[in-house]
PyMOL Python script that loads the backbone (N, CA, C, O; Angstrom):
from pymol import cmd

cmd.read_pdbstr("""\
ATOM      1  N   MET A   1     -42.069 -28.234  55.437  1.00  0.00           N
ATOM      2  CA  MET A   1     -43.107 -28.304  56.376  1.00  0.00           C
ATOM      3  C   MET A   1     -42.773 -28.923  57.476  1.00  0.00           C
ATOM      4  O   MET A   1     -42.360 -30.068  57.294  1.00  0.00           O
ATOM      5  N   THR A   2     -42.816 -28.518  58.669  1.00  0.00           N
ATOM      6  CA  THR A   2     -42.059 -29.043  59.880  1.00  0.00           C
ATOM      7  C   THR A   2     -43.313 -29.420  60.824  1.00  0.00           C
ATOM      8  O   THR A   2     -44.031 -28.517  61.254  1.00  0.00           O
ATOM      9  N   ALA A   3     -43.524 -30.564  61.089  1.00  0.00           N
ATOM     10  CA  ALA A   3     -44.523 -31.092  62.016  1.00  0.00           C
ATOM     11  C   ALA A   3     -44.446 -30.634  63.653  1.00  0.00           C
ATOM     12  O   ALA A   3     -43.515 -31.098  64.312  1.00  0.00           O
ATOM     13  N   ARG A   4     -45.355 -29.788  64.264  1.00  0.00           N
ATOM     14  CA  ARG A   4     -45.149 -29.487  65.686  1.00  0.00           C
ATOM     15  C   ARG A   4     -45.499 -30.723  66.373  1.00  0.00           C
ATOM     16  O   ARG A   4     -46.484 -31.446  66.225  1.00  0.00           O
ATOM     17  N   ARG A   5     -44.215 -30.852  67.373  1.00  0.00           N
ATOM     18  CA  ARG A   5     -44.328 -32.167  68.230  1.00  0.00           C
ATOM     19  C   ARG A   5     -44.863 -31.494  69.808  1.00  0.00           C
ATOM     20  O   ARG A   5     -44.365 -30.601  70.493  1.00  0.00           O
ATOM     21  N   LEU A   6     -46.117 -32.376  70.024  1.00  0.00           N
ATOM     22  CA  LEU A   6     -46.692 -32.091  71.176  1.00  0.00           C
ATOM     23  C   LEU A   6     -46.124 -33.422  72.031  1.00  0.00           C
ATOM     24  O   LEU A   6     -46.067 -34.541  71.520  1.00  0.00           O
ATOM     25  N   THR A   7     -45.734 -33.147  73.338  1.00  0.00           N
ATOM     26  CA  THR A   7     -45.362 -34.185  74.307  1.00  0.00           C
ATOM     27  C   THR A   7     -46.547 -34.243  75.190  1.00  0.00           C
ATOM     28  O   THR A   7     -47.106 -33.206  75.545  1.00  0.00           O
ATOM     29  N   VAL A   8     -47.028 -35.636  75.627  1.00  0.00           N
ATOM     30  CA  VAL A   8     -48.047 -35.662  76.709  1.00  0.00           C
ATOM     31  C   VAL A   8     -47.098 -36.647  77.805  1.00  0.00           C
ATOM     32  O   VAL A   8     -46.884 -37.858  77.753  1.00  0.00           O
ATOM     33  N   ASP A   9     -46.652 -35.668  78.754  1.00  0.00           N
ATOM     34  CA  ASP A   9     -45.830 -36.066  79.947  1.00  0.00           C
ATOM     35  C   ASP A   9     -46.337 -37.084  81.074  1.00  0.00           C
ATOM     36  O   ASP A   9     -45.535 -37.810  81.661  1.00  0.00           O
ATOM     37  N   ASP A  10     -47.350 -37.094  81.275  1.00  0.00           N
ATOM     38  CA  ASP A  10     -47.664 -37.853  82.370  1.00  0.00           C
ATOM     39  C   ASP A  10     -49.231 -38.991  81.860  1.00  0.00           C
ATOM     40  O   ASP A  10     -49.252 -40.142  81.424  1.00  0.00           O
ATOM     41  N   GLU A  11     -50.248 -38.112  82.139  1.00  0.00           N
ATOM     42  CA  GLU A  11     -51.510 -38.706  81.976  1.00  0.00           C
ATOM     43  C   GLU A  11     -52.461 -38.209  80.885  1.00  0.00           C
ATOM     44  O   GLU A  11     -52.414 -36.994  80.692  1.00  0.00           O
ATOM     45  N   LEU A  12     -53.173 -38.798  80.257  1.00  0.00           N
ATOM     46  CA  LEU A  12     -54.067 -38.617  79.468  1.00  0.00           C
ATOM     47  C   LEU A  12     -55.880 -38.644  79.911  1.00  0.00           C
ATOM     48  O   LEU A  12     -56.679 -39.340  79.284  1.00  0.00           O
ATOM     49  N   THR A  13     -56.239 -37.840  80.972  1.00  0.00           N
ATOM     50  CA  THR A  13     -57.346 -38.390  81.481  1.00  0.00           C
ATOM     51  C   THR A  13     -58.022 -37.202  81.784  1.00  0.00           C
ATOM     52  O   THR A  13     -57.648 -36.057  81.532  1.00  0.00           O
ATOM     53  N   ILE A  14     -59.377 -37.681  82.526  1.00  0.00           N
ATOM     54  CA  ILE A  14     -60.230 -36.185  82.496  1.00  0.00           C
ATOM     55  C   ILE A  14     -59.516 -35.238  83.077  1.00  0.00           C
ATOM     56  O   ILE A  14     -59.582 -34.095  82.625  1.00  0.00           O
ATOM     57  N   ILE A  15     -58.758 -35.510  84.106  1.00  0.00           N
ATOM     58  CA  ILE A  15     -58.173 -34.401  84.940  1.00  0.00           C
ATOM     59  C   ILE A  15     -57.417 -33.492  83.698  1.00  0.00           C
ATOM     60  O   ILE A  15     -57.559 -32.275  83.575  1.00  0.00           O
ATOM     61  N   THR A  16     -56.724 -34.212  82.955  1.00  0.00           N
ATOM     62  CA  THR A  16     -55.467 -33.064  81.877  1.00  0.00           C
ATOM     63  C   THR A  16     -56.409 -33.132  80.552  1.00  0.00           C
ATOM     64  O   THR A  16     -55.906 -32.377  79.719  1.00  0.00           O
ATOM     65  N   ALA A  17     -57.236 -33.567  80.190  1.00  0.00           N
ATOM     66  CA  ALA A  17     -57.979 -33.824  78.906  1.00  0.00           C
ATOM     67  C   ALA A  17     -58.194 -32.118  78.314  1.00  0.00           C
ATOM     68  O   ALA A  17     -57.944 -31.809  77.150  1.00  0.00           O
ATOM     69  N   ALA A  18     -58.687 -31.154  79.335  1.00  0.00           N
ATOM     70  CA  ALA A  18     -59.027 -29.864  78.572  1.00  0.00           C
ATOM     71  C   ALA A  18     -57.442 -28.933  78.299  1.00  0.00           C
ATOM     72  O   ALA A  18     -57.283 -28.013  77.496  1.00  0.00           O
ATOM     73  N   GLU A  19     -56.574 -29.429  79.095  1.00  0.00           N
ATOM     74  CA  GLU A  19     -55.256 -28.601  78.842  1.00  0.00           C
ATOM     75  C   GLU A  19     -54.472 -29.141  77.554  1.00  0.00           C
ATOM     76  O   GLU A  19     -53.819 -28.535  76.704  1.00  0.00           O
ATOM     77  N   HIS A  20     -54.746 -30.393  77.703  1.00  0.00           N
ATOM     78  CA  HIS A  20     -53.938 -31.010  76.269  1.00  0.00           C
ATOM     79  C   HIS A  20     -55.007 -30.594  75.000  1.00  0.00           C
ATOM     80  O   HIS A  20     -54.529 -30.377  73.886  1.00  0.00           O
ATOM     81  N   ARG A  21     -56.177 -30.514  75.184  1.00  0.00           N
ATOM     82  CA  ARG A  21     -56.963 -30.318  74.245  1.00  0.00           C
ATOM     83  C   ARG A  21     -56.585 -28.915  73.781  1.00  0.00           C
ATOM     84  O   ARG A  21     -56.312 -28.863  72.582  1.00  0.00           O
ATOM     85  N   GLU A  22     -56.487 -27.512  74.601  1.00  0.00           N
ATOM     86  CA  GLU A  22     -56.129 -26.459  74.119  1.00  0.00           C
ATOM     87  C   GLU A  22     -55.084 -26.635  73.146  1.00  0.00           C
ATOM     88  O   GLU A  22     -55.232 -26.144  72.027  1.00  0.00           O
ATOM     89  N   ARG A  23     -53.677 -27.505  73.542  1.00  0.00           N
ATOM     90  CA  ARG A  23     -52.379 -27.465  73.079  1.00  0.00           C
ATOM     91  C   ARG A  23     -52.811 -27.891  71.836  1.00  0.00           C
ATOM     92  O   ARG A  23     -52.501 -27.116  70.932  1.00  0.00           O
ATOM     93  N   LEU A  24     -53.321 -28.703  71.561  1.00  0.00           N
ATOM     94  CA  LEU A  24     -53.726 -30.011  70.180  1.00  0.00           C
ATOM     95  C   LEU A  24     -54.525 -28.690  69.005  1.00  0.00           C
ATOM     96  O   LEU A  24     -54.040 -28.354  67.925  1.00  0.00           O
ATOM     97  N   LEU A  25     -55.929 -28.096  69.668  1.00  0.00           N
ATOM     98  CA  LEU A  25     -56.239 -27.250  68.637  1.00  0.00           C
ATOM     99  C   LEU A  25     -55.308 -26.335  68.407  1.00  0.00           C
ATOM    100  O   LEU A  25     -55.131 -26.119  67.208  1.00  0.00           O
ATOM    101  N   ALA A  26     -54.436 -25.521  69.380  1.00  0.00           N
ATOM    102  CA  ALA A  26     -53.648 -24.817  68.985  1.00  0.00           C
ATOM    103  C   ALA A  26     -52.465 -24.923  67.718  1.00  0.00           C
ATOM    104  O   ALA A  26     -52.126 -24.217  66.768  1.00  0.00           O
ATOM    105  N   ALA A  27     -52.030 -26.338  68.350  1.00  0.00           N
ATOM    106  CA  ALA A  27     -51.102 -26.709  67.244  1.00  0.00           C
ATOM    107  C   ALA A  27     -51.830 -27.144  65.673  1.00  0.00           C
ATOM    108  O   ALA A  27     -51.289 -26.827  64.614  1.00  0.00           O
ATOM    109  N   LEU A  28     -52.856 -27.749  65.729  1.00  0.00           N
ATOM    110  CA  LEU A  28     -53.487 -27.857  64.553  1.00  0.00           C
ATOM    111  C   LEU A  28     -53.679 -26.641  63.854  1.00  0.00           C
ATOM    112  O   LEU A  28     -53.309 -26.533  62.685  1.00  0.00           O
ATOM    113  N   ALA A  29     -54.320 -25.559  64.575  1.00  0.00           N
ATOM    114  CA  ALA A  29     -54.380 -24.397  64.031  1.00  0.00           C
ATOM    115  C   ALA A  29     -53.471 -23.478  63.024  1.00  0.00           C
ATOM    116  O   ALA A  29     -53.818 -22.569  62.269  1.00  0.00           O
ATOM    117  N   ASP A  30     -52.049 -24.101  63.312  1.00  0.00           N
ATOM    118  CA  ASP A  30     -51.026 -23.931  62.758  1.00  0.00           C
ATOM    119  C   ASP A  30     -50.728 -24.298  61.384  1.00  0.00           C
ATOM    120  O   ASP A  30     -49.816 -23.780  60.739  1.00  0.00           O
ATOM    121  N   GLY A  31     -51.703 -25.425  60.834  1.00  0.00           N
ATOM    122  CA  GLY A  31     -51.597 -25.932  59.607  1.00  0.00           C
ATOM    123  C   GLY A  31     -50.331 -26.714  59.497  1.00  0.00           C
ATOM    124  O   GLY A  31     -50.137 -27.092  58.342  1.00  0.00           O
ATOM    125  N   GLU A  32     -49.430 -27.063  60.331  1.00  0.00           N
ATOM    126  CA  GLU A  32     -48.137 -27.288  59.753  1.00  0.00           C
ATOM    127  C   GLU A  32     -48.030 -28.959  59.985  1.00  0.00           C
ATOM    128  O   GLU A  32     -47.124 -29.603  59.457  1.00  0.00           O
ATOM    129  N   GLY A  33     -48.986 -29.536  60.773  1.00  0.00           N
ATOM    130  CA  GLY A  33     -48.572 -31.038  60.997  1.00  0.00           C
ATOM    131  C   GLY A  33     -48.735 -31.061  62.694  1.00  0.00           C
ATOM    132  O   GLY A  33     -48.702 -30.018  63.346  1.00  0.00           O
ATOM    133  N   VAL A  34     -48.898 -32.257  63.245  1.00  0.00           N
ATOM    134  CA  VAL A  34     -48.745 -32.495  64.559  1.00  0.00           C
ATOM    135  C   VAL A  34     -48.081 -33.848  64.617  1.00  0.00           C
ATOM    136  O   VAL A  34     -48.332 -34.690  63.754  1.00  0.00           O
ATOM    137  N   ARG A  35     -47.219 -34.091  65.635  1.00  0.00           N
ATOM    138  CA  ARG A  35     -46.842 -35.238  66.387  1.00  0.00           C
ATOM    139  C   ARG A  35     -47.036 -35.029  67.373  1.00  0.00           C
ATOM    140  O   ARG A  35     -46.763 -33.986  67.966  1.00  0.00           O
ATOM    141  N   ILE A  36     -47.775 -36.374  67.960  1.00  0.00           N
ATOM    142  CA  ILE A  36     -48.290 -36.178  69.394  1.00  0.00           C
ATOM    143  C   ILE A  36     -47.171 -37.665  69.924  1.00  0.00           C
ATOM    144  O   ILE A  36     -47.054 -38.749  69.353  1.00  0.00           O
ATOM    145  N   ASP A  37     -46.644 -37.281  70.908  1.00  0.00           N
ATOM    146  CA  ASP A  37     -45.381 -38.142  71.393  1.00  0.00           C
ATOM    147  C   ASP A  37     -46.112 -38.527  72.843  1.00  0.00           C
ATOM    148  O   ASP A  37     -46.413 -37.874  73.842  1.00  0.00           O
ATOM    149  N   LEU A  38     -46.241 -39.919  72.447  1.00  0.00           N
ATOM    150  CA  LEU A  38     -47.211 -40.765  73.784  1.00  0.00           C
ATOM    151  C   LEU A  38     -46.391 -41.789  74.457  1.00  0.00           C
ATOM    152  O   LEU A  38     -46.880 -42.837  74.879  1.00  0.00           O
ATOM    153  N   ALA A  39     -45.055 -41.462  74.564  1.00  0.00           N
ATOM    154  CA  ALA A  39     -44.246 -42.475  75.257  1.00  0.00           C
ATOM    155  C   ALA A  39     -44.213 -42.556  76.413  1.00  0.00           C
ATOM    156  O   ALA A  39     -43.782 -43.574  76.954  1.00  0.00           O
ATOM    157  N   ALA A  40     -44.797 -41.182  77.315  1.00  0.00           N
ATOM    158  CA  ALA A  40     -44.405 -40.987  78.542  1.00  0.00           C
ATOM    159  C   ALA A  40     -46.071 -40.937  79.177  1.00  0.00           C
ATOM    160  O   ALA A  40     -46.243 -40.343  80.241  1.00  0.00           O
ATOM    161  N   VAL A  41     -47.140 -41.520  78.545  1.00  0.00           N
ATOM    162  CA  VAL A  41     -48.382 -41.657  78.860  1.00  0.00           C
ATOM    163  C   VAL A  41     -48.377 -42.805  79.924  1.00  0.00           C
ATOM    164  O   VAL A  41     -48.222 -43.972  79.562  1.00  0.00           O
ATOM    165  N   GLY A  42     -48.597 -42.373  81.612  1.00  0.00           N
ATOM    166  CA  GLY A  42     -48.652 -43.367  82.259  1.00  0.00           C
ATOM    167  C   GLY A  42     -50.050 -44.124  82.504  1.00  0.00           C
ATOM    168  O   GLY A  42     -50.152 -45.293  82.875  1.00  0.00           O
ATOM    169  N   ASP A  43     -51.336 -43.048  82.168  1.00  0.00           N
ATOM    170  CA  ASP A  43     -52.504 -43.762  82.495  1.00  0.00           C
ATOM    171  C   ASP A  43     -53.584 -42.584  81.406  1.00  0.00           C
ATOM    172  O   ASP A  43     -53.661 -41.355  81.433  1.00  0.00           O
ATOM    173  N   ILE A  44     -54.284 -43.596  80.539  1.00  0.00           N
ATOM    174  CA  ILE A  44     -55.576 -42.984  79.984  1.00  0.00           C
ATOM    175  C   ILE A  44     -56.818 -43.204  79.996  1.00  0.00           C
ATOM    176  O   ILE A  44     -57.164 -44.353  79.725  1.00  0.00           O
ATOM    177  N   ASP A  45     -57.488 -42.560  80.196  1.00  0.00           N
ATOM    178  CA  ASP A  45     -58.930 -42.870  80.420  1.00  0.00           C
ATOM    179  C   ASP A  45     -59.744 -42.510  78.986  1.00  0.00           C
ATOM    180  O   ASP A  45     -59.267 -42.203  77.893  1.00  0.00           O
ATOM    181  N   THR A  46     -61.105 -42.660  79.386  1.00  0.00           N
ATOM    182  CA  THR A  46     -61.999 -42.458  78.005  1.00  0.00           C
ATOM    183  C   THR A  46     -61.886 -40.867  77.841  1.00  0.00           C
ATOM    184  O   THR A  46     -62.142 -40.557  76.677  1.00  0.00           O
ATOM    185  N   ALA A  47     -61.650 -40.019  78.464  1.00  0.00           N
ATOM    186  CA  ALA A  47     -61.243 -38.550  78.155  1.00  0.00           C
ATOM    187  C   ALA A  47     -60.179 -38.743  77.281  1.00  0.00           C
ATOM    188  O   ALA A  47     -60.244 -38.221  76.168  1.00  0.00           O
ATOM    189  N   GLY A  48     -59.248 -39.380  77.585  1.00  0.00           N
ATOM    190  CA  GLY A  48     -57.906 -39.507  76.921  1.00  0.00           C
ATOM    191  C   GLY A  48     -58.067 -39.777  75.274  1.00  0.00           C
ATOM    192  O   GLY A  48     -57.592 -39.312  74.238  1.00  0.00           O
ATOM    193  N   LEU A  49     -59.010 -40.795  75.658  1.00  0.00           N
ATOM    194  CA  LEU A  49     -58.986 -41.535  74.018  1.00  0.00           C
ATOM    195  C   LEU A  49     -59.831 -40.853  73.323  1.00  0.00           C
ATOM    196  O   LEU A  49     -59.701 -41.009  72.109  1.00  0.00           O
ATOM    197  N   GLN A  50     -60.843 -39.989  73.733  1.00  0.00           N
ATOM    198  CA  GLN A  50     -61.728 -39.184  73.090  1.00  0.00           C
ATOM    199  C   GLN A  50     -60.841 -37.904  72.331  1.00  0.00           C
ATOM    200  O   GLN A  50     -61.159 -37.344  71.282  1.00  0.00           O
ATOM    201  N   LEU A  51     -59.826 -37.663  73.050  1.00  0.00           N
ATOM    202  CA  LEU A  51     -58.911 -36.570  72.763  1.00  0.00           C
ATOM    203  C   LEU A  51     -58.068 -36.998  71.188  1.00  0.00           C
ATOM    204  O   LEU A  51     -58.050 -36.351  70.140  1.00  0.00           O
ATOM    205  N   LEU A  52     -57.454 -38.248  71.498  1.00  0.00           N
ATOM    206  CA  LEU A  52     -56.981 -38.668  70.497  1.00  0.00           C
ATOM    207  C   LEU A  52     -57.752 -38.863  68.945  1.00  0.00           C
ATOM    208  O   LEU A  52     -57.394 -38.689  67.780  1.00  0.00           O
ATOM    209  N   LEU A  53     -58.839 -39.259  69.532  1.00  0.00           N
ATOM    210  CA  LEU A  53     -59.918 -39.291  68.459  1.00  0.00           C
ATOM    211  C   LEU A  53     -60.305 -37.998  67.565  1.00  0.00           C
ATOM    212  O   LEU A  53     -60.590 -37.873  66.374  1.00  0.00           O
ATOM    213  N   LEU A  54     -60.194 -37.092  68.642  1.00  0.00           N
ATOM    214  CA  LEU A  54     -60.403 -35.678  68.287  1.00  0.00           C
ATOM    215  C   LEU A  54     -59.305 -35.263  67.537  1.00  0.00           C
ATOM    216  O   LEU A  54     -59.550 -34.827  66.412  1.00  0.00           O
ATOM    217  N   ALA A  55     -58.165 -35.302  67.910  1.00  0.00           N
ATOM    218  CA  ALA A  55     -57.104 -35.145  67.024  1.00  0.00           C
ATOM    219  C   ALA A  55     -56.958 -35.575  65.454  1.00  0.00           C
ATOM    220  O   ALA A  55     -56.473 -34.997  64.482  1.00  0.00           O
ATOM    221  N   ARG A  56     -57.574 -36.812  65.629  1.00  0.00           N
ATOM    222  CA  ARG A  56     -57.452 -37.450  64.248  1.00  0.00           C
ATOM    223  C   ARG A  56     -58.664 -36.981  63.243  1.00  0.00           C
ATOM    224  O   ARG A  56     -58.632 -36.969  62.012  1.00  0.00           O
ATOM    225  N   ARG A  57     -59.705 -36.611  64.084  1.00  0.00           N
ATOM    226  CA  ARG A  57     -60.726 -36.370  63.352  1.00  0.00           C
ATOM    227  C   ARG A  57     -60.711 -34.633  62.702  1.00  0.00           C
ATOM    228  O   ARG A  57     -61.171 -34.277  61.617  1.00  0.00           O
ATOM    229  N   GLU A  58     -60.072 -33.802  63.693  1.00  0.00           N
ATOM    230  CA  GLU A  58     -59.766 -32.418  63.325  1.00  0.00           C
ATOM    231  C   GLU A  58     -58.635 -32.208  62.491  1.00  0.00           C
ATOM    232  O   GLU A  58     -58.575 -31.144  61.876  1.00  0.00           O
ATOM    233  N   GLY A  59     -57.486 -33.272  62.337  1.00  0.00           N
ATOM    234  CA  GLY A  59     -56.686 -33.240  61.727  1.00  0.00           C
ATOM    235  C   GLY A  59     -57.047 -33.093  59.821  1.00  0.00           C
ATOM    236  O   GLY A  59     -56.590 -32.392  58.918  1.00  0.00           O
ATOM    237  N   ASP A  60     -58.040 -34.117  59.909  1.00  0.00           N
ATOM    238  CA  ASP A  60     -58.844 -34.657  58.907  1.00  0.00           C
ATOM    239  C   ASP A  60     -59.422 -33.685  58.409  1.00  0.00           C
ATOM    240  O   ASP A  60     -59.214 -33.400  57.230  1.00  0.00           O
ATOM    241  N   ARG A  61     -60.240 -32.986  59.153  1.00  0.00           N
ATOM    242  CA  ARG A  61     -61.249 -31.944  58.774  1.00  0.00           C
ATOM    243  C   ARG A  61     -60.344 -30.660  58.266  1.00  0.00           C
ATOM    244  O   ARG A  61     -60.707 -30.193  57.186  1.00  0.00           O
ATOM    245  N   LEU A  62     -59.375 -30.117  58.812  1.00  0.00           N
ATOM    246  CA  LEU A  62     -58.222 -29.209  58.344  1.00  0.00           C
ATOM    247  C   LEU A  62     -57.415 -29.486  57.570  1.00  0.00           C
ATOM    248  O   LEU A  62     -56.679 -28.564  57.220  1.00  0.00           O
ATOM    249  N   HIS A  63     -57.224 -30.653  57.053  1.00  0.00           N
ATOM    250  CA  HIS A  63     -56.077 -31.243  56.113  1.00  0.00           C
ATOM    251  C   HIS A  63     -54.776 -31.059  56.655  1.00  0.00           C
ATOM    252  O   HIS A  63     -53.839 -30.758  55.916  1.00  0.00           O
ATOM    253  N   VAL A  64     -54.615 -31.237  58.067  1.00  0.00           N
ATOM    254  CA  VAL A  64     -53.464 -31.130  58.736  1.00  0.00           C
ATOM    255  C   VAL A  64     -53.033 -32.500  59.281  1.00  0.00           C
ATOM    256  O   VAL A  64     -53.743 -33.103  60.086  1.00  0.00           O
ATOM    257  N   PRO A  65     -51.760 -33.028  58.797  1.00  0.00           N
ATOM    258  CA  PRO A  65     -51.282 -34.300  59.035  1.00  0.00           C
ATOM    259  C   PRO A  65     -51.008 -34.416  60.401  1.00  0.00           C
ATOM    260  O   PRO A  65     -50.289 -33.588  60.962  1.00  0.00           O
ATOM    261  N   VAL A  66     -51.717 -35.752  61.236  1.00  0.00           N
ATOM    262  CA  VAL A  66     -51.436 -35.892  62.797  1.00  0.00           C
ATOM    263  C   VAL A  66     -50.880 -37.349  62.832  1.00  0.00           C
ATOM    264  O   VAL A  66     -51.319 -38.337  62.243  1.00  0.00           O
ATOM    265  N   GLU A  67     -49.842 -37.246  63.640  1.00  0.00           N
ATOM    266  CA  GLU A  67     -49.035 -38.518  63.637  1.00  0.00           C
ATOM    267  C   GLU A  67     -49.041 -38.824  65.346  1.00  0.00           C
ATOM    268  O   GLU A  67     -49.044 -37.906  66.165  1.00  0.00           O
ATOM    269  N   PHE A  68     -49.042 -40.218  65.705  1.00  0.00           N
ATOM    270  CA  PHE A  68     -48.925 -40.430  67.012  1.00  0.00           C
ATOM    271  C   PHE A  68     -47.750 -41.411  66.907  1.00  0.00           C
ATOM    272  O   PHE A  68     -47.747 -42.465  66.273  1.00  0.00           O
ATOM    273  N   VAL A  69     -46.732 -40.877  67.651  1.00  0.00           N
ATOM    274  CA  VAL A  69     -45.582 -41.511  67.846  1.00  0.00           C
ATOM    275  C   VAL A  69     -45.228 -42.177  69.279  1.00  0.00           C
ATOM    276  O   VAL A  69     -45.500 -41.678  70.371  1.00  0.00           O
ATOM    277  N   ASP A  70     -44.745 -43.073  69.115  1.00  0.00           N
ATOM    278  CA  ASP A  70     -44.314 -43.996  70.615  1.00  0.00           C
ATOM    279  C   ASP A  70     -45.557 -44.283  71.559  1.00  0.00           C
ATOM    280  O   ASP A  70     -45.691 -43.691  72.631  1.00  0.00           O
ATOM    281  N   PRO A  71     -46.184 -44.943  71.233  1.00  0.00           N
ATOM    282  CA  PRO A  71     -47.539 -45.093  72.131  1.00  0.00           C
ATOM    283  C   PRO A  71     -46.618 -46.049  73.308  1.00  0.00           C
ATOM    284  O   PRO A  71     -45.895 -47.033  73.153  1.00  0.00           O
ATOM    285  N   SER A  72     -47.044 -45.198  74.631  1.00  0.00           N
ATOM    286  CA  SER A  72     -46.783 -46.170  75.883  1.00  0.00           C
ATOM    287  C   SER A  72     -47.615 -47.399  75.932  1.00  0.00           C
ATOM    288  O   SER A  72     -48.701 -47.442  75.353  1.00  0.00           O
ATOM    289  N   PRO A  73     -47.098 -48.480  76.659  1.00  0.00           N
ATOM    290  CA  PRO A  73     -47.768 -49.886  77.153  1.00  0.00           C
ATOM    291  C   PRO A  73     -49.413 -49.388  77.292  1.00  0.00           C
ATOM    292  O   PRO A  73     -50.375 -49.944  76.763  1.00  0.00           O
ATOM    293  N   ALA A  74     -49.432 -48.168  78.169  1.00  0.00           N
ATOM    294  CA  ALA A  74     -50.957 -47.960  78.669  1.00  0.00           C
ATOM    295  C   ALA A  74     -51.735 -47.423  77.484  1.00  0.00           C
ATOM    296  O   ALA A  74     -52.962 -47.420  77.590  1.00  0.00           O
ATOM    297  N   VAL A  75     -51.268 -47.039  76.546  1.00  0.00           N
ATOM    298  CA  VAL A  75     -52.150 -46.259  75.140  1.00  0.00           C
ATOM    299  C   VAL A  75     -52.219 -47.307  74.381  1.00  0.00           C
ATOM    300  O   VAL A  75     -53.254 -47.591  73.778  1.00  0.00           O
ATOM    301  N   THR A  76     -51.047 -48.071  74.308  1.00  0.00           N
ATOM    302  CA  THR A  76     -51.333 -49.455  73.392  1.00  0.00           C
ATOM    303  C   THR A  76     -52.191 -50.601  74.023  1.00  0.00           C
ATOM    304  O   THR A  76     -52.477 -51.520  73.255  1.00  0.00           O
ATOM    305  N   GLU A  77     -52.673 -50.685  75.402  1.00  0.00           N
ATOM    306  CA  GLU A  77     -53.425 -51.707  75.688  1.00  0.00           C
ATOM    307  C   GLU A  77     -54.732 -51.001  75.627  1.00  0.00           C
ATOM    308  O   GLU A  77     -55.663 -51.803  75.562  1.00  0.00           O
ATOM    309  N   VAL A  78     -55.185 -49.443  75.627  1.00  0.00           N
ATOM    310  CA  VAL A  78     -56.612 -49.197  75.801  1.00  0.00           C
ATOM    311  C   VAL A  78     -56.514 -49.172  74.003  1.00  0.00           C
ATOM    312  O   VAL A  78     -57.661 -49.005  73.588  1.00  0.00           O
ATOM    313  N   LEU A  79     -55.640 -49.272  72.978  1.00  0.00           N
ATOM    314  CA  LEU A  79     -56.133 -49.220  71.515  1.00  0.00           C
ATOM    315  C   LEU A  79     -56.488 -50.733  71.255  1.00  0.00           C
ATOM    316  O   LEU A  79     -57.198 -51.176  70.352  1.00  0.00           O
ATOM    317  N   ALA A  80     -55.812 -51.451  72.282  1.00  0.00           N
ATOM    318  CA  ALA A  80     -55.990 -52.902  71.648  1.00  0.00           C
ATOM    319  C   ALA A  80     -57.468 -53.300  72.305  1.00  0.00           C
ATOM    320  O   ALA A  80     -58.243 -53.865  71.534  1.00  0.00           O
ATOM    321  N   LEU A  81     -57.896 -53.067  73.589  1.00  0.00           N
ATOM    322  CA  LEU A  81     -59.254 -52.941  74.263  1.00  0.00           C
ATOM    323  C   LEU A  81     -60.083 -52.463  73.167  1.00  0.00           C
ATOM    324  O   LEU A  81     -61.017 -53.209  72.874  1.00  0.00           O
ATOM    325  N   THR A  82     -59.971 -51.492  72.556  1.00  0.00           N
ATOM    326  CA  THR A  82     -61.010 -50.636  71.923  1.00  0.00           C
ATOM    327  C   THR A  82     -61.144 -51.194  70.385  1.00  0.00           C
ATOM    328  O   THR A  82     -62.052 -50.944  69.593  1.00  0.00           O
ATOM    329  N   ARG A  83     -59.903 -52.081  70.166  1.00  0.00           N
ATOM    330  CA  ARG A  83     -59.899 -52.247  68.743  1.00  0.00           C
ATOM    331  C   ARG A  83     -59.462 -51.149  67.715  1.00  0.00           C
ATOM    332  O   ARG A  83     -59.222 -51.554  66.578  1.00  0.00           O
ATOM    333  N   LEU A  84     -59.339 -49.905  67.952  1.00  0.00           N
ATOM    334  CA  LEU A  84     -58.942 -48.698  67.504  1.00  0.00           C
ATOM    335  C   LEU A  84     -57.464 -48.886  66.782  1.00  0.00           C
ATOM    336  O   LEU A  84     -56.711 -49.807  67.096  1.00  0.00           O
ATOM    337  N   GLU A  85     -57.191 -48.041  65.921  1.00  0.00           N
ATOM    338  CA  GLU A  85     -55.917 -47.557  65.544  1.00  0.00           C
ATOM    339  C   GLU A  85     -56.010 -46.281  65.139  1.00  0.00           C
ATOM    340  O   GLU A  85     -56.971 -45.847  64.504  1.00  0.00           O
ATOM    341  N   LEU A  86     -54.788 -45.460  65.565  1.00  0.00           N
ATOM    342  CA  LEU A  86     -54.579 -44.273  65.481  1.00  0.00           C
ATOM    343  C   LEU A  86     -53.795 -44.022  64.171  1.00  0.00           C
ATOM    344  O   LEU A  86     -53.462 -42.878  63.860  1.00  0.00           O
TER     345      LEU A  86
END
""", "prot")
cmd.dss("prot")
cmd.show_as("cartoon", "prot")
cmd.util.cbc("prot")
cmd.orient("prot")
């Protein structure tokens, strides 16, 4: 089983959340696992954080592994502020 890699290229905000949500749900529907590359995320807001939580919750619900890789400093900062671990 090979995990599908999704790359977030710039921002993970209210402006881009709907687009990323569609890509994420399609990848989860494949049932093969998803690796979400967060290295290039320059900006993340609460909508972006909600999307990451959705990824984890839906992966758990569907029994599909979800892995977050290479979180950018912006992602790391938001996770530290909210005391969340992905």
